[in-house]
N, C-alpha and C positions, 0 to 999 in steps of 0.2 A: 235829195232834191230840196230846193229851197222854196219857201212859200211864194206863190205867184208864177212859178215856172210852168210851162206847158210843153208837152212832148208828143211827137208823132213817131210811130213805128211803121216801118214798111211791112206790108202783109207777106205771108209766106208764098203766095202764088206768084208774086212778081220778084222774089228774091232769088239770087243765084246761091247765096249762102245765108241761111236764116238764123244763124247762131245768135248774133247780138240782138236783133229785133225780138227773137223768141224770148230771150232772158228779160228784156225790158217789159214785154207783155206779161210774162209770168210774175214779175215783181209788181205789176199794177202801175208801172211808171209811164204808161202811154195813155193820153186822153183819147187819141184817135189811132186807128190802125188802117192804113191806106195803101193802095197800090202805088208804085213808084210814080206813075204819071199824074197822080192826084195830090202828091205831097206839096208841090209849090202852092196850089190853091188852098190847101189846108193850112199851110203856114201863113199865108196872107189873111185867111179868115181868122186865125188865132191872133195874129198881130193887130187886127182891127177891133177885136173884142176887148172890153174893159177888163182890167186885172181884178181878180177876186182875192181879197186878203183873208188869210186865215185868222 
């Protein structure tokens, strides 16, 4: 991951196959874990928030 990137992972309950989201969550690479129907709103919220530089 690069500085300033933001990631959302789909939650297990709404996944058909949870493999890739599970690994992203295990690696700590997801700032939010959301059901599929909430991911668009989460992405818009992240896009509207200011970048945090490391």
